[in-house]
C-alpha positions in Angstrom: 24.7 2.0 7.8 25.6 5.3 9.4 25.5 5.8 13.1 24.0 9.2 13.0 21.9 10.0 16.1 21.5 13.8 15.9 18.4 15.8 15.6 15.3 14.2 14.1 15.3 14.6 10.3 12.1 15.0 8.4 11.8 15.4 4.6 9.0 15.6 2.0 8.1 13.0 -0.6 9.0 15.6 -3.2 12.5 15.8 -1.7 12.8 12.0 -2.1 11.5 12.0 -5.6 14.3 14.5 -6.5 16.9 12.1 -5.1 15.4 9.3 -7.1 15.5 11.3 -10.3 19.2 12.2 -9.7 20.0 8.5 -8.9 21.0 9.5 -5.3 18.2 7.7 -3.5 18.6 4.5 -1.4 15.7 2.2 -2.1 15.5 -1.0 0.0 12.9 -3.7 0.5 11.3 -4.1 3.9 12.9 -7.6 4.1 16.3 -6.1 3.6 15.7 -3.6 6.3 14.5 -6.3 8.8 17.5 -8.5 8.0 19.8 -5.6 8.9 17.9 -5.0 12.1 18.3 -8.6 13.1 22.0 -8.4 12.5 22.2 -5.4 15.0 22.7 -2.7 12.4 21.7 0.8 13.5 19.5 2.2 10.8 18.6 5.9 10.7 16.5 8.1 8.5 19.7 9.2 6.6 20.4 5.6 5.5 17.3 4.9 3.4 14.9 7.0 1.3 12.2 4.5 0.2 11.2 1.1 1.5 9.2 -1.2 -0.7 6.6 -3.5 0.9 4.2 -6.2 -0.3 1.7 -8.8 0.6 -0.1 -11.7 -1.3 -3.1 -13.3 0.3 -6.7 -14.5 0.0 -8.6 -11.2 0.0 -12.4 -11.6 -0.1 -13.2 -8.0 -0.4 -12.6 -7.8 -4.2 -14.7 -7.0 -7.2 -14.3 -6.2 -10.9 -16.0 -3.5 -12.9 -16.2 -4.4 -16.6 -17.7 -2.8 -19.7 -17.5 -4.2 -23.2 -19.5 -4.8 -26.4 -20.8 -8.3 -27.2 -21.6 -10.0 -30.5 -25.3 -10.8 -30.5 -27.3 -12.8 -33.0 -30.0 -10.2 -32.7 -30.5 -6.6 -31.5 -31.3 -6.2 -27.9 -32.2 -3.2 -25.8 -30.7 -4.1 -22.5 -29.3 -7.2 -20.7 -31.1 -8.4 -17.5 -28.8 -11.3 -16.6 -25.2 -12.1 -17.5 -22.9 -15.0 -16.5 -19.1 -15.1 -17.1 -18.0 -18.7 -17.1 -21.1 -19.4 -15.1 -20.4 -16.7 -12.6 -23.1 -14.1 -11.9 -22.1 -10.7 -13.3 -24.4 -7.9 -11.9 -25.7 -5.7 -14.7 -24.6 -2.1 -14.0 -26.7 1.0 -13.7 -25.9 2.4 -17.2 -28.9 1.8 -19.6 -26.8 1.3 -22.7 -30.1 1.1 -24.7 -29.6 -0.8 -28.0 -25.8 -0.3 -28.0 -24.9 -4.0 -27.5 -22.8 -3.1 -24.5 -22.6 -4.8 -21.1 -21.7 -2.9 -18.0 -21.0 -5.4 -15.2 -19.8 -5.9 -11.6 -18.4 -9.2 -10.5 -17.9 -10.0 -6.9 -14.6 -11.7 -5.9 -16.5 -14.2 -3.7 -18.9 -15.3 -6.5 -19.1 -19.0 -7.4 -19.8 -20.5 -10.9 -23.1 -22.2 -11.4 -21.6 -24.4 -14.1 -18.0 -25.2 -13.1 -17.6 -26.9 -9.7 -15.0 -25.3 -7.4 -14.6 -22.4 -9.8 -14.9 -18.8 -8.5 -14.3 -15.2 -9.4 -10.7 -15.4 -8.4 -10.2 -18.1 -11.1 -12.1 -16.0 -13.6 -10.0 -12.9 -12.9 -6.8 -14.9 -13.4 -8.0 -16.4 -16.6 -9.0 -13.0 -17.8 -5.4 -11.8 -17.1 -4.1 -14.8 -19.0 -6.1 -13.5 -22.0 -8.1 -16.7 -22.1 -11.5 -16.8 -23.9 -14.4 -16.2 -21.4 -17.9 -17.6 -22.0 -20.6 -14.8 -21.8 -24.2 -16.0 -21.3 -26.8 -13.2 -21.7 -30.5 -12.9 -21.0 -32.1 -9.8 -22.4 -34.9 -7.7 -20.9 -37.1 -9.4 -23.5 -36.2 -12.8 -22.1 -34.1 -13.8 -25.1 -30.8 -15.6 -24.5 -27.5 -16.0 -26.3 -23.9 -17.1 -25.7 -20.7 -15.4 -27.0 -17.0 -15.2 -26.1 -14.8 -12.4 -25.0 -11.2 -11.9 -23.9 -9.6 -9.2 -21.9 -8.3 -7.5 -25.0 -12.0 -7.2 -26.1 -12.9 -5.3 -22.9 -12.1 -1.6 -23.2 -12.7 -1.1 -19.4 -11.7 -3.7 -16.9 -10.7 -2.5 -13.4 -10.2 -4.6 -10.3 -11.3 -2.9 -7.0 -10.5 -3.7 -3.3 -13.0 -3.1 -0.5 -10.9 -4.5 2.3 -7.3 -5.4 1.6 -3.7 -5.4 3.1 -4.7 -5.8 6.8 -1.7 -4.8 8.9 -2.1 -8.0 10.9 -4.9 -10.5 10.1 -5.2 -13.5 12.4 -4.5 -17.1 13.1 -7.5 -19.5 13.4 -8.1 -22.6 15.5 -11.3 -24.6 16.1 -12.2 -24.7 19.8 -15.4 -26.6 19.3 -15.8 -30.4 19.4 -17.0 -30.7 15.8 -15.4 -30.1 12.4 -16.0 -26.6 11.0 -16.2 -25.7 7.3 -14.9 -22.1 6.7 -13.2 -19.8 4.3 -10.2 -19.9 6.6 -9.2 -23.5 5.7 -9.1 -25.5 2.4 -10.6 -28.5 4.3 -12.8 -28.7 7.4 -11.1 -27.5 10.6 -10.4 -30.4 12.9 -12.1 -30.1 16.3 -10.4 -29.4 19.7 -7.6 -27.1 18.5 -5.7 -29.8 16.7 -4.7 -27.6 13.7 -4.2 -23.9 12.9 -4.2 -21.7 9.8 -3.1 -18.1 9.5 -3.1 -15.1 7.0 -0.7 -12.1 6.7 2.8 -11.4 5.6 4.0 -10.0 8.8 7.0 -7.7 8.7 6.8 -7.0 5.0 3.1 -6.0 4.9 2.5 -2.5 3.7 0.4 -1.3 6.6 2.7 -2.8 9.2 5.4 -0.4 7.7 3.2 2.6 7.8 0.5 1.9 10.5 -0.3 5.6 11.1 -0.9 6.1 7.3 1.7 9.0 7.2 2.7 8.2 3.6 -0.2 6.0 2.4 -3.2 8.0 1.6 -5.8 8.8 -1.1 -4.0 8.9 -4.4 -0.9 6.8 -3.3 0.4 4.9 -6.3 0.8 1.2 -5.7 0.9 -2.2 -7.5 -2.1 -4.5 -7.5 -1.3 -7.9 -9.0 1.7 -6.2 -10.7 -0.4 -3.4 -12.3 0.0 0.2 -11.3 -3.0 1.5 -9.5 -4.0 3.8 -6.6 -5.2 3.7 -3.1 -8.6 5.4 -2.8 -9.3 5.2 0.9 -9.6 3.1 4.0 -11.3 -0.3 3.7 -14.5 -1.6 5.3 -14.1 -2.7 8.9 -10.8 -0.7 9.1 -9.8 0.5 12.5 -6.7 2.2 14.0 -5.5 -1.2 15.4 -6.1 -3.1 12.3 -6.2 -0.7 9.2 -6.8 -1.9 5.7 -7.2 -0.2 2.3 -9.4 0.2 -0.7 -7.9 0.7 -4.2 -8.0 -0.2 -7.8 -5.9 -1.0 -10.9 -6.4 -1.9 -14.5 -6.7 -5.6 -15.2 -5.1 -5.3 -18.6 -1.7 -4.8 -16.9 -2.0 -7.5 -14.3 0.3 -10.5 -13.8 -1.8 -13.7 -13.7 0.8 -15.4 -11.4 0.1 -12.8 -8.7 -3.7 -13.5 -8.6 -6.1 -16.5 -8.7 -8.7 -18.6 -7.0 -8.2 -20.4 -3.7 -10.5 -23.2 -2.8 -11.8 -23.4 0.8 -14.2 -25.7 2.6 -16.8 -22.9 2.3 -16.2 -22.4 -1.5 -13.6 -20.6 -3.7 -12.0 -17.3 -2.7 -10.0 -14.6 -4.4 -6.2 -14.1 -4.2 -4.8 -10.6 -4.6 -1.3 -9.1 -4.4 -0.2 -5.6 -3.3 3.0 -3.7 -3.2 3.3 -0.2 -1.9 6.4 2.1 -1.5 6.9 3.8 1.8 9.0 7.0 1.6 10.9 7.4 4.8 9.8 10.9 5.6 10.0 10.8 9.4 11.5 9.0 12.3 8.1 7.6 13.2 7.8 6.0 9.7 11.3 4.5 10.2 10.4 3.2 13.7 7.5 1.2 12.2 9.7 -0.1 9.3 12.3 -1.6 11.6 9.8 -3.7 13.6 10.4 -7.3 12.8 8.1 -10.4 12.9 8.5 -11.2 16.6 7.0 -7.8 17.4 4.2 -7.8 14.9 1.0 -9.0 16.7 -1.1 -11.9 15.4 -4.4 -12.4 17.1 -5.5 -16.0 17.6 -9.3 -16.6 16.9 -11.7 -19.4 17.5 -13.0 -19.9 13.9 -16.3 -21.4 15.2 -17.3 -18.4 17.3 -15.2 -15.8 15.5 -13.9 -14.4 18.8 -10.3 -13.7 19.8 -9.0 -16.2 22.3 -5.3 -15.2 22.5 -2.4 -13.5 20.8 1.0 -14.4 19.3 3.2 -12.8 16.7 4.1 -13.4 13.1 7.3 -15.1 14.2 5.2 -18.2 14.7 4.3 -18.3 11.1 7.5 -17.0 9.4 10.5 -17.4 11.7 12.4 -20.6 11.2 9.9 -21.8 8.6 10.0 -22.6 4.9 8.3 -19.9 2.7 8.1 -22.3 -0.3 7.2 -26.0 -0.7 9.9 -28.4 -1.8 8.7 -30.8 -4.4 10.4 -34.2 -4.6 8.4 -36.4 -7.1 10.9 -39.4 -6.7 9.6 -39.9 -3.2 6.1 -40.8 -4.4 4.9 -44.1 -2.9 1.9 -44.4 -5.3 -1.0 -44.1 -2.9 -4.3 -45.2 -4.3 -5.7 -41.8 -3.8 -3.5 -38.7 -3.5 -4.7 -36.7 -0.6 -2.3 -33.8 -1.5 -3.8 -33.5 -4.9 -7.4 -33.7 -3.6 -6.8 -31.1 -1.0 -4.7 -28.6 -2.9 -6.6 -25.3 -2.9 -4.9 -24.2 -6.1 -5.4 -27.4 -8.1 -1.6 -27.3 -8.7 -0.9 -31.0 -8.3 -1.6 -33.5 -11.0 -0.4 -36.9 -12.3 1.3 -37.8 -15.6 2.1 -41.4 -16.3 1.4 -42.2 -12.6 4.0 -39.7 -11.5 3.1 -36.5 -9.5 3.5 -33.2 -11.3 3.4 -29.8 -9.5 2.7 -26.6 -11.3 5.0 -24.3 -9.3 3.6 -21.2 -11.1 0.1 -22.1 -9.8 1.3 -23.1 -6.3 0.5 -20.7 -3.5 3.0 -22.2 -1.0 0.1 -22.7 1.5 1.8 -25.9 2.7 -1.3 -28.0 3.1 0.1 -30.7 0.8 3.0 -31.3 3.2 0.6 -32.4 5.9 -1.3 -34.8 3.6 1.4 -36.7 1.8 2.8 -39.9 3.6 5.7 -40.1 1.2 7.1 -36.6 1.9 6.8 -35.7 -1.8 5.9 -32.2 -0.6 8.0 -30.8 2.2 8.0 -27.5 4.2 8.3 -26.5 7.9 5.1 -24.5 8.6 5.7 -23.8 12.3 3.1 -23.7 15.1 0.9 -21.1 16.8 1.8 -20.6 20.5 -0.6 -18.7 22.7 -1.9 -18.5 26.2 -5.5 -19.1 26.9 -7.2 -19.3 30.3 -3.8 -19.4 32.1 -2.5 -22.3 30.0 0.0 -22.3 27.1 -1.1 -23.9 23.8 0.9 -24.9 20.8 -1.1 -25.8 17.7 0.6 -26.9 14.4 0.1 -24.8 11.4 -1.3 -26.8 8.4 -2.2 -24.0 6.0 -1.1 -20.5 5.2 -3.5 -18.1 3.4 -0.6 -15.8 2.4 2.2 -16.4 0.0 5.3 -14.6 1.4 7.6 -16.0 -1.3 5.8 -14.1 -4.1 5.3 -11.1 -1.8 9.1 -10.9 -1.4 9.5 -11.2 -5.1 7.0 -8.4 -5.6 8.6 -5.9 -3.3 11.9 -6.6 -5.1 10.2 -5.9 -8.4 8.8 -2.6 -7.1 12.2 -1.7 -5.9 13.6 -2.2 -9.4 10.8 -0.3 -11.0 11.4 2.7 -8.7 15.1 2.7 -9.5 14.7 2.4 -13.3 12.0 5.1 -13.4 9.1 2.9 -14.5 7.3 3.5 -11.2 7.0 7.0 -9.8 6.1 7.4 -6.2 3.2 9.8 -5.6 2.2 12.3 -3.1 -1.2 11.5 -1.5 -4.2 13.8 -2.4 -5.6 13.6 1.1 -5.0 11.6 4.3 -7.2 8.6 4.9 -7.7 9.5 8.6 -6.9 12.6 10.6 
């Protein structure tokens, strides 16, 4: 890296796009930048043109908009109720009178009425896998029928975000004296601050790398679950301290391994992945990019009261820990009941001929299995949350992560390759999200 420390350099996104086209641009991942910073490298705006960022996490603020024809055994004017694999699909505002069409909205937090533990996140992944989906329709005339559809049979299928990619989410502990069921844990939270969970990819998160939204705005091109889409504004409950985004992408192009359902003690939730390129247009953008996990704040919240009780950093969750779970089936001691399999929020652990099998493509690397298995079949160092509360330091072991940094790192690498080979073109925002 150059040691240039002269006058502040600013350039436009169009200038950077020209460098990419002429194969002169330097594109790096946010992880690569942070590793150089930790080695003491002096990085300047002249050293890098684009930084790719990513996150993969449980993101409740998700919904799908679907429109497709259905095969009906009889003509019908309009549908009044629709279920997809038992999940309520809200019938849209378009009349579609006597056209045999369904316009639907499916909320990412919806649960199936027919399949236990199955939610919209599972449905969205199965759609992306091109699996056949059961469609149950009740018409305005109170007639009913069932049919099947695949994603290829849906001319319109878009996934939308209402509140995604928080710059820094939170760690959770239970300060009460009773167990608490919540979306922030796959099992009930133990009482008296015995365990902690957290969400957020820290230093590689898109909004950590552009917190002032200098390059991310309305119309910014990004990847959602591997499909090219666009940012369309700020998300609900967004604030300058904790910004988040809305956006959308076409489900037909999504990678099933980057999405899915995640079971919690309050029901199934939805997993979504984002990747956003950050053009290094100014020193202020670069200053945010070079911030590493120890300086990325992580609030600590009491999950029972939903109030902030302390603060730490993302170094607690990601520094000196294992981002993936090691699977050692030969260590299995044949427990009568496998707690790891029972508690896995991804249903990634099964048995074949009395031997454990782990679906690594399904695994979210949350780490919960490592805390449940007495035989150490599943191993990962998850770290601890360290924070001060009421003048006393606390250290609470992390037992579950609701973000998958391993695949987020893979996704920012993928985006880097796409920019360099020309299959992803960075875009100039249409308008800023906030003044």
